[in-house]
N, C-alpha and C positions, 0 to 999 in steps of 0.2 A: 302187233307184238303180244307174245304171250303174257300171262299175268306175273309168272316169276321173273321174266326178263324186265317188266315195268317195275317190279319190286326192287330189283337189283339196281336199275337206272336211278330210281328215286333215293334208294340208300346212299349211292355214290354221290349224289347232288348234296344230301345233307352232310355227309362226311367231309366234302371239300369246305362247306360253310363252317362246320364245327372247328375243323384245322384252323380257320382263319379268326373265328370270333370266340371258340371255347364255350360257346353257349350250351349249357346242359341240355336244353330241349332239342337241340339239334341232334346230339348223340343219341338221345332217347328214339327220335325219328329213325334215325340209321338202324338201331336195333329192331324197331318195329318192322320196317320193311325188309330187312334181312331174315327175320323170323318168317314173314309172309313168303319170302322166296324159298326158304327151306321147306316150308310146309307144303308148297305148291309145285317143287319141281318134279318131273316125271321120274319114276324109280329107275334106278340103274343109270342115270345120266352122269356122265363124267364130270359135270360141273359141281356135283353136290359136295365133294370134299372142300373144294375152293370156297363155296358159298357158306359152309359150316365154319371154315377157317375164319372167314371175314366177320361172321356173327360173333365168334369167340373173341376176335379183335376188338370189336365194339364193345363187348361187355366189359373188356379189360380197360378200354378207354374211359368208360363211364365210371368203373372202379376207382381209376386212378384219380378221377375228378372229385369223387363224392367219398370214397373210402367204404363203400357198401360191399361187405363180404359176400353177400348173395350174388352180386354181379361176378366177383371173383370166381366163386364156386362154379357159375355157369360158363365163364371163360374156360376154366380148367376143364370142365366136362366136355365142352365142343372141341377144344383143340386136343384132348386126349383121344376122343372118338376119331378125329381125323388123322391123327398119327397111326392109330391102331388099324385104320381102314385103307392106308396108302402103302402100297408094296414097296419093299426095298429097291433102290435104285431109281425111284420115281424122281423126276427132276423138282417136283415141289416138296419133297420130303424134308430137306434142309430148312426150308421156310416153316414147315409145320413143326419141325423139332424147335426152332428158335422161338416160335410163338408160344408153344407149351411152356418152354422154359421161361419166357416173360411172365407167363400167367403165375407160375410157381414163384418167380421173383417178387411179384407184386404181393403174393400172399404172405411172403416171408417179411417183406418191408412193413406190413401191417401188423403181423403177429409176433415176429421174432423167433418163430419156431424154426429150429435149425434143419429139420428134416426137409422144409420147403427149399431152403437155399441149395441144399445138396441135390435135390431134384432139378432145380433150375440149372446149376452147373452141369449136371450130367446131360440134360437135353441140349443146352448151349453148345457144350463140347461136341455133342453128337452133329449138331448143325455144322460146325466148322469142319469136323473130320469126314461129312459126306458131301462137302462142296468141293469142287475141282479148283485147283490153283488158277487163278486169274479170273475167276467168275466175278461177275459184278457185285454180287451180294456178299463176297467173302470179307470184305472190310467191315461191314456191317456185323456180320456174326462175330468176327474178332472182337469188335468194340463191346458188343453185349455179352460176350463170354467174360471179357476183362471186368465188365461192370458187375457181374455175379460173383467173380472172386473178390473183388473190392467189398461187396457186401458182406460176405462171409468173413473176410478179414476184420472188418469193423465189429463183427460180433464176436469173434473167436480170438483175435490178436495173433493169429499164425502168420509169421513173416512170409512163408512160402506163398501163401494166398495172395499177398500184396504184391510180391515179386512176379507172380503169374499175371495179376492185373495189370501191371506197368507193361509186361512183355506183350500181352495181347492188345493193349491200347495203342502201344507203339507200333504194332503190326498194323492195326486199323488206320492210323494216321498216315504210315508210309505207303499203304496201299490204297488211299483214297486220292483221286486225281486233284490237282489244284483247282480251286474254283468250284468243287462239288459242293452241292447244298448241305450235305452231311459233314463237311469238313470242321466247320466251326464246332459242332457237338462232339466231334471226336477230339479235338484239341482240349475242350472242356473236360471230358472224360479222363484224359490222360493227365491233365493238371490235377484233378481230384485224386488220381492214384498216387502221384508224387507227393501231394500235400499230405495224404494219410500215412505214407512211409515216413514222411518227415516227423509226424507226430509221434511215430513210435520210435524212431532212431535219432532224431534230433540232427540229422544231416543237413546243414544249410544249403547244400547244392541241390537237394531235392525240393526245398521250399522255393528256391530261386526259379527252378525249373516249372514248378507248379504255377507261379505268377506268370511266368512267360507264356505258358500254354493258355491260361485262363485269360490273359490279355489277348492274345491271338484269337480266342474264342469270341470275346465280346466285340472286337473290332471287326470280325468278319461275319457278324450276325447282323441282318437287316433290322432297322429301326421297326418296332412294331411286332417282331417276330415273338411268338408264344414262348419260345425258350429263352429269350433275352433276360427275362428277370432271373431265371436260374443261374444264367452265366455271371450276371452282376454279383448275385449272392455269393457264388463260389469264388469269384475273384476278390470280393472283399473278405471272405474267410482266410484266403491265402495271405492277404496283407496283414490280417489280424494275427495270424499264426506267426508271421516273420516278426511282428512287433513284439509279440510275447517272448520271442527269443532274443532279439536284438535291442528292443527298447527304443527304437527310432520312431519319433513323433509322426513323421511324414507317413510312415506305413498305417498307424492307426487312424489319421485323418483321411486316408484314401480308403480304407476299410469302411469307415462310417459312410463316406460318399457313396461308395459302391453298394452298400447295404440299403441306404436310402433310395437309390435308383431301382433296386431289386423289389422293395416293398412298392414303390410308386408304379412300377410296371406289372405288377401281380394284380389279376382282377379279384374283385371281392368274392368270397366264397370259395376261392381255389384253395385246394387242399394244402398246398406249399405256403399259404399266406402266413399260418402261424410259425412255420420255421423260419420264415424271413423276418417276421417281427422280432423272433428269439435273437436271430443272429445280429440284428441291428442293436437291440438291447444289450448283447454281450459286448459289442464293439464300443458303445457308450460307456459300459461298466469298466472296460480295460482302460479307456481314456482318463475315466475318473480316478483309477487307481494311480495313474501316473501324474494328473495334474491337480487332482483334489477339487475340482470344480463341482460344486453341488449340482449345478444345472445338469451335468452329464449323468449323474446317478439318478435324478428324478427322471430324466428322459429315459434312462435304462429300465427302471421300473414300470414307466408307462407302457413302453413296448413289450416288456416281458408279460405284463398284464393282458395286452391285446393278443399276443401269442396263446396264452392261456385259455383265454375266452373263445378263441376260434377253433381250437383243437378238439376233435371228437373224443369222447370218453373211451379208453381203453386203446388209443393209439400208441404206437410204439415210441412216438416221439414226446408222449406226456410226461415221461420222467425227466427228460432233459428240460421241459417246460418248467416243471417243479423246481428242478435244481437251480436253473438260471434266475428265476424269480426270487427263490430264497436267498442266492447270493447277492442279489442287487439289495434286498433288504438288509442283509448283514452288513454290506459296506456302507449304506446309510446309517445303520446303528453305530458303526464304528465311528462315524463322523459326528452323529448328534447325540448319541447316548440314549436314544428313546427305546425303552424296553419293548414296547409293542412290536417294533421293527424286528428285533431278535427273536422274540417268540414266534412271530410269522416265519422267519427264516428257518428256524428249527422245525417247525410244523411242515413246511414245504420240503425240506431236505429229507426229512423222515419219509415223507410220501414218495420222494424220487428213489430212496433206497427200497422201500417195500414194493414198489411197482416195477422193479427192474429184476429180471430173472438172473438167478445165481450163474456166475461164470461170464456174464456180460461184460466187454471190455469198459463200458462207461461206470460199472458198479465201483471200482477202486475210488474214483473221482467223486462219486456221491458219497461214499463212506468219509472221505477226506473233508468234503465240504460240510457234512453234518457234523463231524467232530470239531471243526473249526467254529461252527456256529455255537456248539455248547461251550467251546473255550471262551468265546467272547462273552457269553452270558455269565460264565462263572467269574470272569474278570470283573463284571459288574456287580454281581449279587453275592459271590463267595459261596454259593452252595455247592457243597463237596460232591453231591450226586452229578453235577454238571461237569466237573473236570473228570470225574471217573468216566462218565459217558464219552467225553472227548478222547481220553486216551483209548478206551475200547474201540471207538470207530476209528481213530487214526492207526491204531494197530492194524485194524481189518484192512484199511487202505494199504498199508505197507504190505502186508501178507499177500494180498490179492493183486498186487502190481507186479508184471514181469520185470525181471532184472535189467532188462535193456530198455524199459520204457523211459521216455524223457520226462514223465511226470513223477518218478520215483524220488528224485531230490526234493521236490515239494512235499511229498508225503512224509519222507524221513523227517524234514525240517519241522514240519506241523506236529509230529509226535514228538519231536524233541521239545518243542515250545510247551506243549501239553505237560510233559513231565516237569519241565522248568516251573511252570504255574503252581503245580501240585507241591513241589519242594518248597516254594515260597510260602505255602500255607502250612504244610506239615513239618518241615525241616527234615524229611527223610533224606539222607545223603545218597541213598541208592537211586532215589529219583533224578538227582541232579547228575549222577555219573551216567545213568541211561540217556538223559538229555544230551549231554556232551557227546556221547557216542553216535546218537542220532543225527546230531547237528553236523558231526564230523563226517558221517556218512553222506550227508546232503552235499556237502562241500565237495567230497571227493568223487562223488558220481555226476557232478555237473561239469560240462566242458568249460574250458577256460574263459569264453568270451560272453555266456549268456546273460540277459538283463537280470535274472534271478540271483546271481551269484552274490552281489553286494548284500541281499537280504540274508542269505545263508551265512556269509561271514558275521554279519551283525548278530544273528540269533546265536551263533556259536560263541561268539565273544560275550553275549549276555550271559550264557550259561556258566562260562568260566568265571564271570564276575559273581554270579550267585554262589558258586562253590567256594570262591575265595571269601566271601562274607561268612561263610559257616566255618572254612578251615584255617583261614589265614595264611594259606600257602602262597608265597609271593610269586611263584611261577605261574599259578592260575591267573593272577591279576595282570601279569605281563602278557600271557596269552590273550586275555580279554582285550587289552589295549591294541595289541598287534592285529587281531582279527578285526575289531571295530574300525581301526584306521584304514585296513584294507576295504572294508566295506564304504567308507566315506570317499576313498580315493577312486573307486570304481563306479560310483553312482553319479549320473548326469546332474548339473545344477538344475535346481527348480523341481527335481523329482519329489513326489509326495512322501516318499520314505526317507528323504534326507533329514528332516527333523528328529525322527525316531533315532536315526544313526547318530546325530549329534548329542542327543540327550543320553544315549547309552555310553558313548565314549566319554561324556562328561562325568557320568557316574563312576565309571573305571577309574579315571584320573582322581577323582575325590576319594575313592576307597584307598588308592595307593597312597595318596596324601596322608590319610589317616594312619597308615601303617608306617609310612617313612618319614613323614614331616618335610618332604621336599616341597618348597613353596611353589615351585615352577609348575608341579602337578596341579595344585589347587587353582592356580592362575589359569591354567589350560582348561580345567573343569568349569570354571565360570564362564570362559570364553565360549565354550561349546554348548553350555547350557543356554547362554544368551543366544546363540545362533539358533538353538532349537525353539526357544519361545518366540524370537522374531520371525521365524518361517513357518510358525504354525498359524493357520487362519484362525481368526476369532470365532468362537463357538464350536471349534473342533473338540471332539471328546477327549482327545490327549492332552489338551492345553493344561487342565489342572495339574497333572502329573508332571508337566514341564515347567510350570511355575514352582511347584514343590521342590523338583530337584535343583532349580537355580537357587531357591532359598537355601536349601542343605548346603550348597557349595559356599554361599556367603557365611552361612553359620559356622562352617568348618575353618574358614579363614579367620573369622572373628575370634574363635576359640585360640587360634594361633598368635595373631597380632594383637588383639584387643582393640581393634580399629571399630569405634562405635558406628560409623557409616556402614560397615558391612553388616552389623546385626540389625540395623535400621531397615536396610535393603532385604535382609532376610525375612524380617517380619512382614514386610510389604508384600513380597512375592509369596510367602506362605499364606497369607491372608488371602491373596488372589486366588490361590489354589483351592482353599476352602470355599470362597464366595463362587467360584464356577463350577463346582462339583454338585451334581444333582442328588437331592436327599435320597438316601438308601443305597448310595453307591458304596461298594465294598472297600474303596481306597479312602473314604472319609476318616475313619479312625486314625489312619497314619498321618494324614494332612493336618487332623486336629492335634496329634500328639506332637509333631513337628513344630507347630505353631507355638503350642504351649512351652516347648523346650526353649524356642528363641526368647519368649517374653521372659522366661525364668533366667536365662543367661543374661539378659539385659538388666533385670532387676538386681541381679548379684553385683552388677557393675555400677548401676546408678542408684540403687536403694529406692527406686521409685515404686510405691506400694500398688498403684494401679496395674503395673506390670505383673506383680505376684498375683493380683486377683484376676487378670486376663489369663494368666498361665494356668491357674487352677480350673478356671471355666472352660478353657481349651481342652485341658486334660479330661475333664468330666465329659464334655461332648464327645471326645474320642472315644471313652469308655463306653458310653450309652448307644454309640452309632452301630449301624450293622457294618460288620466286617470280620477280619481274621481274629479269632478268639486271643491268640497270643498278643497282637498288637493291642486289642481292647484291654487286656490284662495290664499290660506295661503302662497304658494311660491311666487305668483305675489305680495302679500302684503309685505312679507320680502324684496324682491327685490327692490320694490319701496322706502320703508322706508331707506334702506341702500343707494340706489342711490341718493336719495334726499339730503343725506349728502356727499357722496363720488363720485357721478357720474352724475353731474348735467346735463350733455348733453343728457343722456339717461332717467332721472327719469320720464319724462312725458310720454314717451312710455310705462314704467313699469306701471305706474298708470292707463294708458288707457287700458292696458290688464286686470288689476285687477277689474276696474269698469265694464268692458265687462263680466268678469266671475261671476259677482254677479247675472246676469239673468239666468246662468246655475245652480248656487246653488239653485235658487229658480225657477227650470225649470217647464214648463207646464205638465210634466209627474206626478207632485206632487199635492196633494190636497193643497188648500190656507192654511189650519192649518200647514201642512208640510212646506210649502215655508216660511210662517212666522218663524216657529222654526228654519229653517235653516239660516234665516237672522240675528238671534240673535248674537251678538257678532261683527257683520261687520259695524255697524252705524258710527264708528269713521273712516272708510276707506274713505268715500265720503269727509268728513271734511279735512282729510290730503290731498287728491288729489286736492281739491279745494284750500286750502291753499298754497299748492305748485304752482299750476297754477297762482295764483294771485301774488305770489312771483316773477313769471317769467313773469309778465305783460300780461297774456294770459286770459284776462276776458272772451272773447267768448268761450273759452275752459272750463273756470270755469262754465260758464252758462250751457254748454252742459252736463258737468258731474253732476251738481245738478240736471238736468232733468233726466239724465239716471241712476243714482245711487239711486234715491229716489222714493218712492211710486211705487216700481216695481210691486207689486200685482195689484194695481189700473190700472196702464198703460196696463199690460198683459190683464186685463179684458176688457178695452177699446179697445185694439187691436182686440180682438176676436169679437167685436161688430162694428168694423169699417166699414163705408159705402164702398161699392165696386162698385159703379156705373160705374167708369172708366174702371175697370177690366171686367165687364160683357160686355161692349161694345167691348173690345179687345179679350176676351176669355170667352164666357159663360160657357164653361164646367169647366175652372178652378174656375170661380166664384161660381158655383153650389158646387163644391168640397170643396172650401174654407169654404162656409157657414155651410155645413154639417159637416166638421170636426172641426171648430170653436165652432159650437153648442154642439157637442159632448164633447169637450175638456172643455167647460164652465161648462157643467153639471156634469162631472166626477170631475172637479177641485173644485166645490162647495159641494161636499159631505160632510155631517156633520160629526164631531168626534164620534157622537153617533151611527153611522152606522157600526163603526170600531168595531169588536168583541174583547173582552179581551183575555188575554193568556189562559183563562179558557174556550174559546168558543169551540163548537162542531167542528168536522172536516167539517161537512157540511156548517157551518157559515164560517169557514175559506176558504173553497173552493169558496163560494159565493164571499167573499170579494176579493180572489185573482183573481177570473175571472173579476172583475171590475178592479183591478189594472193592470192586463194584457191588457185589452182593452184600458185603459187610456194610457198607455206607448205606444201601438201601434198608437193611435190617435196622440199623441205627435210626434212620428217619421214621421207620415203622413204629420203632419202640417209642420215640419221642411223641408221636401221634397217639399211640395207645394209652401213654401215660396221661395225656390230655383228656381223652375220652373217659378213662376210669376215674380221674379226678373231677369230672363234671357230674359223676353219680352222687347221689345223695349220701353224706357220711364218709366219702373217700377222697375229700379235699386234700387230705395230708398224705395220700397214699405215696410212699417212698419219697416224701419230702425230707430235707434235712431236719433231724430230730431237734425238738425244742427243749430247753433245759428241764422243764416240768415233766415231759416224758422220760427224760434220762434218769431223773431223780426218782421217779414212781416205780422203777423196776430193778432197783439195786439189790444185791444180796444183803442180807442182814448181819452177816458175820464180819463185817469189816469195812473200813472206807476204801475208797479209790483216790489215789493222789495223782493228780495231774500237774505237770510242771510247764513253766515257760521261762526260758533262759534267753533274755534279750539283752543288747548292749546298754539299754537304759534302766533295766531293773530285773530283778529275777523274782519269781513268785511260785507258790504252790496253790492249788485249789483242791480242797478235799470234798468230795462228794459222799454224803453219808445217808443211809437208808433212814428215812423218818424225818430228815431235816429238808426244809423246802427250798433252800438256797445252798449254792456252794459256799464253803468256808474259805475266805481268802487268807492265805498265810504268806505275807511278805518275806522273802529271804533276804534280809537287809545286809547279812555278812557275806552274801555270795554274789558273783558277777559272771558275766559270759568269759572273761579273761580267766577267771580262775576255772571255769568249766573246761575251757579249751586247754588250758595247762594240765589239768588232772588228764584229760583224754590223751594228751600227747604222752604224757609220763607213762600212762598204762600202755597205749597202742605202740609207741616208738621205742621207749626206753626199756620197757619191761617185757612185753610180749615179744617184740622183735629181737630181743637178745636173751631170750630164755635158754636154760640148759637144764632139761629133764633128764635126770641120769639114767632113769629106769626106762626110758623110751616113752613116747606118747603117740597119739592117734592122727599126728600131723608132722611137720618137719622139725628136726632138732636144730639148735643153734648154740653158739658158745658165747658167753658174756663175761666181762669184766667189771667189777665194781657197779652192779646195777643199782638204780634207785630202789627204794623200799616200797612194797606194796601196802606195808601198814601206813605209810605217810599218806597214800590215796584214800585209804579206808578211813583214816582219822579225819582227813579234811571233809570227807563226805559226811561223816558223822557230825562234827562240830557245826558245820556251816549249812547242812541241808536237812539231814534226817532227824537229828535231836530237836531242833526248833520246830519240826512238824510234829513230832511226837508230843513236845510239850504244848503246843497249840491244840493238839487234840485232848489233852489231859490224860495221857496215858502214864501209868506208873509201872515201875518194875514188879513183876512177879516172880517170886522164887519158885512156885510150882509152874513149870512149862505148860501144863495143861490148860492153865488159866489164860493163856495168851490168846488174843483174837487175830484174826487175819488182816493183811493189808495188801492192796494191790497197787503197784507203782505203774504209773503210766508216763515215762520220761519223754522228753522232746530234745532235739538238737544234741549237743555233746553228752549230755546226760544219759542219752539211750544207749551209750557205749560204756557206761560206768556202772560198777556193781553196787547199786543201792542197798540190795538186799543183805550185803555183807558190811555195811558201813559200821564203823565202831573203833574203839581203842583197845588194841590187843597187846599181848606180851606182859611185861613187868608192871606196865601202867594200867592194866585192866583192873576195873572194880565192877562189881555187879551193877547193872544198869547202864553201862557204858557202850553197849552195842546194840544194834537193831534187833537181834534174835532174843534179847532179854525181854522185848517187849511185845513182839508180834511174830506171826509166821508169814513170811513174804511170798507174794507171787507178782507176776507182770501180766499186764493186758495192753494190747495195742490201742484200744479205745474202750470208752465206757460202754458204748453200744455193743461191742463184742463181748464184753464181760456179761451184760445183762442177757444177751442171747444165749451164752453158754450156762448161765445160771438158771434161766427158764428151762432149757433142755436137760438139765440134770435133775430137775424136779420130777420128771417123768421117767428117768432111766433106772434100770435096776442093776445089780451087782453083775460085773462082767465075769463070764464062765469060759470065754474062748480067747485065747492069746496065740499070737504067732511070733517066735523068737526068730531073728535073722542074724547070722554071724559070718563075717568074712575075715578070718584070721591070715589068709593068704590071698589077698585080692591081687589079680594079674597085673604087674607093672608098678606095684606100690610096696612100701616096706611092710614087712610082716608085723602083725599085732597079735601075737599068740594068746594074750589074756582074753580076747574077745570070745575064744572058744571055751576057755574056763568060765567065763561069765555066763553065757547062754546054757551050758551044760548044767551048772549049778542051779540055774532058774528052771530048767527043765525038772530037774530032781526036786526041787522045792515044790513044784506043782503036783508032784505025784502024790496021790491020796487025798487030793482036794477035788472039789467039783470044776475045777478049772481045765478045760481041754487045751493042752499046749502043743502046738506044732513047732518043730525046729527045722529052719531052712538053713544050711550053712554051705559054704565052698560053691561047688558048681550047682547046687540045687537053689541057691539064692540069686536067680536071674531077675532081671526087670520085669519080664512078663509074669513070672511065677509069683514075685512078691506082690506086684500089683494086684493080681488076682486074689491072692489070700487076704490082703488087708481089707479087700471088699467083703470078705466072708467072716472076718473076725473082727471084733470090736476093740481089741486091744493089741498093740504092736510094740516090740521092743528091737531096736535096731542096736548091734554092737558092731561097728565097722569104721573104715575111714569116713570123714566128711569133709567137705570143702565149701568155703565162702568164696566164690568167684569175684575178684575185686573188679574185674572189667565188664563181666556179663553177670550180674548177680542173679538173674533168673535162671542161669545155668549152674548155680550152686547146687550141691546135691550130696546124696549118700552113695558111697562107692560100692557097687555090688559086682558079682562076678563077671558080668558081661557089659559093664559100663556104668555110667553114672544115673541114678534116678534123680532127675533134675527137680528143681523147685517148680518150674512151670508145669511139668508133668503132674506133680503131687498137686498142684492147684486145680488141675483139671478133674480130679477124682471126686466123686459123689458117693461117699461110703454109706451104706444103708443105716447102720447103727455104731457110728464111731464113739469111742469112749476116751482113751487115752494113748498117746504115743510117747514112748521113751526113747530119746534119741541119744544113746550112749556113743556118741561120735563127735568129732571136733567141730567147732565153729557153728553149731547149728542154730544159735540164736545171736550170732555176731552182728549181722546186718551190714549195710552199705553206707559208707560215710557220705557219699554223694545224695543218697535218698534217705536220710535219717528220719524224716517225717512220714516215710512210706513203710517202714518196718519191713524191708525185704530180706527175709531170712527163713530158714527151714522151718522153724518152730511156728512162725506166723503162717507159712504154707500149710502146716498141718492143722492149725485152727481154720484156716479157709476151706480146707477139705472137709471139716465138720467135727474134728475131735474137739471134746469138752476141755481137755487139759492136754498139755504137753510138758515133758521134761526135756529141757535142751541144755546147751553149753555155750557160754559167751566167748570162749576161745578154745585152743587145743587142750584136750584132757590127756591124763596119765593113763597109760595102758595098763599099768600094774595095779593101779587103783580102782579101774573101772568095775572089775568084780565085786569089790567091797561095797561100793556105792549101791550097785544093783541089788545084791542080795539083802543088805540092810534095808533098802527101800521096800522090797517085796515082803521080807518077813514082817516088817512094821504092819504092812496093810494086812497081811494074813492074820496076824496076832489081833488086830482091831475087829475084823470080820470073822474071825474062826476060819473055816476052810470053805465057806460057802460062795466065795467069788471075791473080786476085786472092786473096791469102790473107788473111783477116780475123784470124788468129792474129798476124799482124805489123802490126796497124792501130795499136796503141798505139806502136810504135816509129816508124811512119810519121808519125803525129801529133807525136811528139816530135821528129823530123826536120823536119817543115813549120814547127813553131813556131820552131825554131831558125833556119830560113832566113828566116822572116818577121821575126823580131827583128833580123837583121842589116841590114834595110831601114828600121827604124824609129829614132827618136830616143831621146831619154830623157823621163822624166816621166809622168804620168798617161795621157796620150793613148796613149803606147806601151803601158803596162800593159793599158789598157783594150781594146787591139787583141788582144793575143795571150793574155792570162790566161784569158779566158772559154772557150777551147776544151779540152774534156775528153774522155776515153774512157771508156766503161762496158762491162762485161762482160769476156769473155776475148779 
């Protein structure tokens, strides 16, 4: 026998043995002998293509066993040469086509490169098309072509591909004789195709057919056959898929059994072994989700780790291994709460995403799982970056999932849950609206029977509950109960999600009881919360929350019935919640706060002092624990209020913590709109803290708290713009980083509300918004880290820290005191801070009270301003009134009870010469912020010299002491202003005409003629928002004569009405003007402020100060259009007389306004109309 024939014979012998044993050495011998045959065959012999084809097949077989791409390259090379050298019509050409296609298919399976699967389909289709009907090989070609289409479908998700795959696999089965050795494999492949289509469409008939065909494949495969392990594996997969749809436990038990058989029958080192370990692990994970048996998740992790260890680097299945192992760690974390597990899960899910090509059909699932892991960690730690990541990845999952994909409801639901969790942290209603929308989409896109539907109902109900807790809309709580009942009714007994459903339904009944008082609701709440606790395994991560919820229900019933047994049970369960929660968990603050509340309730009933002590201790621990700032603040407030009565030695410490938490509740990671919303309801805290500090004779501490707890948003904005010259000298790199991050934070923080899409926004708009939110949070985190690094530098330990009293007192202007007020229900006080005096002067206002302040505010705001009748027109809306109260009464009350006692305490006396008067700065809080302290006095026939504030001082206002100090320091380096822009809008489109604004600005333009002042007039259509914004940046002094609006619903949208719309407060805040000097706002309501944010001083005058102006002339309410020109001309004439014509000096603005007011008063009569005309004009700043 010739050498090449001997080589072929030897190759075939080793080939048969390899097929039986799978031994890698055997296939290597096959390759060696075929190589010898190819090299020794005589040239031109007809056998050469067939031998080369067999050599290519051998390389392909070894590649399938080892994954070595070099073997695949050689297989493709040999098969390609055989096809090219075989003439058309040759009987072996279909075989050669098929084998070349199989080599490309193997290459695709290893690399995921779509060009290879396209080549595979082309050559496999060529094999089918070139084979005559009835040929023995045709069933095989059909089957392989179906497999290629299936592979491409798994990568692209194109439904036409899976339909082609089923059709060709069906042809293969139907054309294969009964009993044929290949029939089991063809049953198996047809089952795979049906399963894949089921996973895309959710049609239960497809998964039933898949199981049937896989079962026939297993039953007809001989024991010990090399393919039996694969057939066990896929039968297990089909049962698992049906379980995921139906929830039938028998299916998942069968899946585990068949996957175990697959692993056991797969040889060690086989390329499919990692995949089979992974499938077995996933089946254990699915059963754990249903039963909660920890042994199942431990087995799942073990098997997924085995899969990970066996798979080669770069293999296309590696992302799946990453994902599955990450999911198992996440499930164990959800049960045990160990942070190491969720950190591992996030890392593994991130690796799955990063190692999966864009467009791959598995990528949406990887995004979803990564988002869910971030969500889980957020629920434990409260780190806002985690919830932002969760929302972003869940958005990516929804966006990249086809509309008919069966996993789309899961992705909708998880995105909704992420929005819900962020809403619970931030209180942003748009988040909960989006959550409801996405949960509704999950329910609506799920067929009526699948196992996941109860979870979607539960999640939708929970979102409605969250919105109800914010809005109080009874329809929301009814929807919540309805959906949560649907969840419980459709979930099997013993399901691990059942305790969650019980707990959530209990919460909804409890909240409805709190609103309606129906005792049946609270009884149902307790019943469901008991069921939740009793059905939750000991040690489960959710058990503390269920104890807490049960305690909440008992507390609610106690508050209604007074049954002491209920409050005893509440304390017991809430204590269990605290004791079973790991240290550092984000829920600890609320558990401690609730426990403190229960102790406090019981103490009020029993007067048992240890309960008071336990209440204070619990509140303190809640305030100190890691968690949501708003919850910690509530705990700190409760602790402070109780300790101010029962524990005087520690109450100041409690208030100090509460004040410090205000800046976290209004953190820099939020927009200014959201910060203001989060500060609603906390204004009384500062008043209580300051009153307590003054009661303890701590005037310096009271000053610090007034500065730290008020004007938080303005202070944050000023800090972002703080000069950093000293830092640049010490560390240029830190200075550069600070400027970059501060600029980004200011930009993100001042995003307008209009840029936030509604709950009906498209997903693309949501993703754009979420990207901004994520970046915003990231910058805030970096800012906090930067502050830490800067404060670690020598001499920078107090960089941007809240100011100490000594620092505030050392930088005051020398020409007058600053008077800060605190109006509290227990006492009213003033603090005078005076240059050269080391401590604030405490001035108790013994004849004034919070009730009086509120009465005066109501008299002014409701009885006077809301009923005014300005006969000559004004720059707001006109109203008619009958028998209004007297403004003189308000001003007299302020004089006698507030201002006069302060002036007496300061030792001020009446000066007949007005030029001898000193300045004074008022810094009012609470109701006083809306009252005209600068005009306090006795007027009319009862007036005597020395009976009004202007007889003693020239008044200005300042939001804070720190703001005034900054303006004073800035004024020391400024020169007189020589550039002025005048803005007039006598006929603003859509608003009432105010013709005197034209008179006013033309008179001022003429007044500046012949001076060194360059005055630019913008009026009517020239005064657009863009043009005005540009000009105020190039000129240091601006005068507005136009309509002004204080928006009562959206204070940041208050503004000055220009030709093309409103120049809003938020837009003004964004401006950083190079050399700002003074802004004269001759418009209505420019320093009126917002009643709900009295401590934040949210008005246009304060916005101008924030933009950098050293001084601002504003108005407390609507002003007279007829008298506007008189005020303005007298103001500017006075400044020009004082300075000659060399320029305008803003340091004299308060005196000029005082002079102008005096001159206007001389032209007015007596009565309310006169007061309404001159009183509203005020000066802010230095």
